ROVOPA-800493 format. One record per residue (C-alpha): residue number from 1; chain; x, y, z. Coordinates in steps of 0.2 Angstrom, whole numbers, padded with zeros to 4 digits. Each point is the difference from the previous one (the first is absolute). Layout:
<recs>
+-----+--------+-------+-------+-------+
! num ! cadena !    c1 !    c2 !    c3 !
+-----+--------+-------+-------+-------+
! NUM !      A !     X !     Y !     Z !
...
+-----+--------+-------+-------+-------+
</recs>
This chain:
<recs>
+-----+--------+-------+-------+-------+
! num ! cadena !    c1 !    c2 !    c3 !
+-----+--------+-------+-------+-------+
!   1 !      A ! -0564 !  0196 !  0140 !
!   2 !      A !  0013 !  0017 !  0001 !
!   3 !      A ! -0003 !  0014 !  0012 !
!   4 !      A !  0006 !  0017 ! -0010 !
!   5 !      A !  0001 !  0015 !  0017 !
!   6 !      A !  0011 !  0010 ! -0008 !
!   7 !      A ! -0017 !  0005 ! -0014 !
!   8 !      A ! -0011 !  0001 !  0018 !
!   9 !      A !  0014 !  0015 !  0004 !
!  10 !      A ! -0001 !  0006 ! -0015 !
!  11 !      A ! -0016 !  0002 ! -0002 !
!  12 !      A ! -0002 !  0010 !  0016 !
!  13 !      A !  0013 !  0011 ! -0003 !
!  14 !      A ! -0006 !  0005 ! -0017 !
!  15 !      A ! -0016 !  0003 !  0007 !
!  16 !      A !  0007 !  0013 !  0015 !
!  17 !      A !  0009 !  0009 ! -0014 !
!  18 !      A ! -0016 !  0001 ! -0011 !
!  19 !      A ! -0008 !  0008 !  0015 !
!  20 !      A !  0014 !  0014 !  0005 !
!  21 !      A !  0003 !  0002 ! -0018 !
!  22 !      A ! -0020 !  0003 ! -0002 !
!  23 !      A !  0000 !  0010 !  0015 !
!  24 !      A !  0014 !  0013 ! -0002 !
!  25 !      A ! -0006 !  0008 ! -0018 !
!  26 !      A ! -0019 !  0009 !  0004 !
!  27 !      A !  0016 !  0011 !  0012 !
!  28 !      A !  0011 !  0002 ! -0009 !
!  29 !      A ! -0015 !  0005 ! -0016 !
!  30 !      A ! -0005 !  0013 !  0015 !
!  31 !      A !  0018 !  0005 !  0003 !
!  32 !      A !  0002 !  0005 ! -0020 !
!  33 !      A ! -0015 !  0012 ! -0002 !
!  34 !      A ! -0001 !  0010 !  0016 !
!  35 !      A !  0018 !  0004 ! -0007 !
!  36 !      A ! -0006 !  0003 ! -0016 !
!  37 !      A ! -0015 !  0010 !  0005 !
!  38 !      A !  0009 !  0015 !  0012 !
!  39 !      A !  0006 !  0009 ! -0016 !
!  40 !      A ! -0016 !  0012 ! -0005 !
!  41 !      A !  0000 !  0015 ! -0007 !
!  42 !      A ! -0017 !  0007 !  0006 !
!  43 !      A !  0003 !  0021 !  0013 !
!  44 !      A ! -0002 ! -0005 !  0017 !
!  45 !      A ! -0001 !  0011 !  0012 !
!  46 !      A !  0009 !  0000 !  0017 !
!  47 !      A ! -0003 !  0012 !  0015 !
!  48 !      A !  0011 !  0002 !  0014 !
!  49 !      A !  0000 !  0013 !  0018 !
!  50 !      A !  0014 !  0008 ! -0002 !
!  51 !      A !  0000 !  0009 !  0017 !
!  52 !      A ! -0010 !  0009 !  0013 !
!  53 !      A !  0001 !  0021 !  0003 !
!  54 !      A ! -0009 !  0007 !  0013 !
!  55 !      A ! -0010 !  0018 ! -0004 !
!  56 !      A ! -0011 !  0014 !  0010 !
!  57 !      A ! -0016 !  0002 ! -0009 !
!  58 !      A ! -0014 !  0012 !  0007 !
!  59 !      A ! -0006 ! -0016 !  0010 !
!  60 !      A !  0016 ! -0005 !  0006 !
!  61 !      A !  0016 ! -0009 ! -0003 !
!  62 !      A ! -0002 ! -0016 ! -0012 !
!  63 !      A !  0009 ! -0013 ! -0004 !
!  64 !      A !  0002 ! -0002 ! -0020 !
!  65 !      A !  0003 ! -0017 ! -0010 !
!  66 !      A !  0009 !  0003 ! -0016 !
!  67 !      A ! -0002 ! -0011 ! -0012 !
!  68 !      A !  0012 ! -0004 ! -0016 !
!  69 !      A ! -0008 ! -0010 ! -0017 !
!  70 !      A !  0018 ! -0004 ! -0006 !
!  71 !      A ! -0010 ! -0013 ! -0014 !
!  72 !      A !  0000 !  0005 ! -0016 !
!  73 !      A ! -0023 !  0000 !  0000 !
!  74 !      A ! -0014 !  0012 !  0009 !
!  75 !      A ! -0007 ! -0008 !  0013 !
!  76 !      A ! -0017 ! -0002 !  0003 !
!  77 !      A ! -0004 !  0003 !  0019 !
!  78 !      A !  0008 ! -0003 !  0017 !
!  79 !      A ! -0003 ! -0005 !  0014 !
!  80 !      A !  0013 !  0008 !  0015 !
!  81 !      A ! -0002 ! -0012 !  0017 !
!  82 !      A !  0008 !  0008 !  0014 !
!  83 !      A !  0002 ! -0006 !  0018 !
!  84 !      A !  0013 !  0011 !  0015 !
!  85 !      A !  0006 ! -0013 !  0014 !
!  86 !      A !  0011 !  0009 !  0014 !
!  87 !      A !  0011 ! -0008 !  0015 !
!  88 !      A !  0010 ! -0009 ! -0015 !
!  89 !      A ! -0011 ! -0005 ! -0010 !
!  90 !      A ! -0012 ! -0009 !  0010 !
!  91 !      A ! -0015 !  0009 !  0006 !
!  92 !      A ! -0010 !  0002 ! -0013 !
!  93 !      A ! -0010 !  0020 !  0001 !
!  94 !      A ! -0008 !  0004 ! -0018 !
!  95 !      A ! -0005 ! -0008 ! -0014 !
!  96 !      A ! -0006 !  0009 ! -0018 !
!  97 !      A ! -0004 ! -0004 ! -0018 !
!  98 !      A !  0001 !  0010 ! -0014 !
!  99 !      A ! -0006 ! -0002 ! -0016 !
! 100 !      A !  0005 !  0012 ! -0012 !
! 101 !      A ! -0011 !  0002 ! -0020 !
! 102 !      A !  0015 !  0011 ! -0009 !
! 103 !      A !  0008 ! -0007 ! -0010 !
! 104 !      A !  0021 ! -0002 !  0003 !
! 105 !      A !  0010 !  0004 ! -0017 !
! 106 !      A !  0017 ! -0010 ! -0001 !
! 107 !      A !  0012 !  0009 !  0010 !
! 108 !      A ! -0011 !  0011 !  0008 !
! 109 !      A ! -0002 !  0004 !  0020 !
! 110 !      A ! -0020 !  0002 !  0009 !
! 111 !      A !  0002 !  0005 !  0018 !
! 112 !      A ! -0011 ! -0010 !  0013 !
! 113 !      A ! -0006 !  0005 !  0018 !
! 114 !      A !  0003 ! -0011 !  0013 !
! 115 !      A ! -0004 !  0013 !  0015 !
! 116 !      A !  0008 ! -0005 !  0014 !
! 117 !      A ! -0004 ! -0005 !  0019 !
! 118 !      A ! -0004 !  0017 !  0007 !
! 119 !      A !  0007 !  0004 !  0016 !
! 120 !      A !  0015 ! -0008 ! -0002 !
! 121 !      A !  0017 !  0000 !  0006 !
! 122 !      A !  0012 ! -0017 ! -0004 !
! 123 !      A !  0003 ! -0010 ! -0013 !
! 124 !      A ! -0011 ! -0006 ! -0013 !
! 125 !      A !  0003 ! -0013 ! -0012 !
! 126 !      A ! -0009 !  0000 ! -0015 !
! 127 !      A ! -0004 ! -0015 ! -0010 !
! 128 !      A ! -0009 !  0001 ! -0018 !
! 129 !      A ! -0005 ! -0010 ! -0016 !
! 130 !      A ! -0004 !  0005 ! -0018 !
! 131 !      A ! -0008 ! -0006 ! -0013 !
! 132 !      A ! -0009 !  0003 ! -0014 !
! 133 !      A ! -0018 ! -0011 ! -0010 !
! 134 !      A !  0009 ! -0003 ! -0016 !
! 135 !      A !  0019 ! -0015 !  0004 !
! 136 !      A !  0017 !  0011 !  0003 !
! 137 !      A !  0016 ! -0002 ! -0005 !
! 138 !      A !  0008 ! -0005 !  0015 !
! 139 !      A ! -0012 ! -0002 !  0018 !
! 140 !      A !  0016 ! -0003 !  0010 !
! 141 !      A !  0001 !  0024 ! -0001 !
! 142 !      A ! -0016 ! -0002 !  0010 !
! 143 !      A !  0006 ! -0001 !  0015 !
! 144 !      A !  0006 !  0015 !  0011 !
! 145 !      A !  0006 ! -0002 !  0022 !
! 146 !      A !  0006 !  0017 !  0006 !
! 147 !      A !  0002 !  0004 !  0016 !
! 148 !      A ! -0003 !  0022 !  0007 !
! 149 !      A !  0005 !  0010 !  0013 !
! 150 !      A ! -0016 !  0012 !  0000 !
! 151 !      A ! -0006 !  0014 !  0011 !
! 152 !      A ! -0018 !  0006 ! -0001 !
! 153 !      A ! -0007 !  0011 !  0010 !
! 154 !      A ! -0009 !  0013 ! -0010 !
! 155 !      A !  0008 !  0014 ! -0003 !
! 156 !      A !  0015 ! -0008 !  0002 !
! 157 !      A !  0009 ! -0013 ! -0010 !
! 158 !      A !  0013 ! -0012 ! -0006 !
! 159 !      A !  0004 ! -0017 ! -0010 !
! 160 !      A !  0018 ! -0004 !  0001 !
! 161 !      A !  0000 ! -0017 ! -0013 !
! 162 !      A !  0011 ! -0012 !  0011 !
! 163 !      A !  0016 ! -0014 ! -0010 !
! 164 !      A ! -0013 ! -0016 !  0008 !
+-----+--------+-------+-------+-------+
</recs>
């Protein structure tokens, strides 16, 4: 009786190749479906925070967040979260949640009051995040972080944007 060890090795290699090839097909099919689904022609809003400016009102000094819709469609109600930090961004001193209902049309800006710590002299680090209830075209530009040197001893008020 002759034994053929070569046939057993071929059978084992064939089974291994079968499992590897069938497990690889669904992965390549998913990549193709992701690539074809990225081309959409829908108009979407895209909210971004352009700057934070200081303004004096009847109630005292305020920080104003300038939000712009750089998308191609108006936004729905928006939600702005602002956190204020001192000691070079280490100590959290204030949190603000601001909800707005007016539509921000494509290309237009909206000024949103953030308030200001009172009395305060020093470096204030702002971290802001804006979002809307409609899915946006780009979520990567919704965050804004910058430092300001603020003197808020009413009626004396000054704000200077720092380079970091």
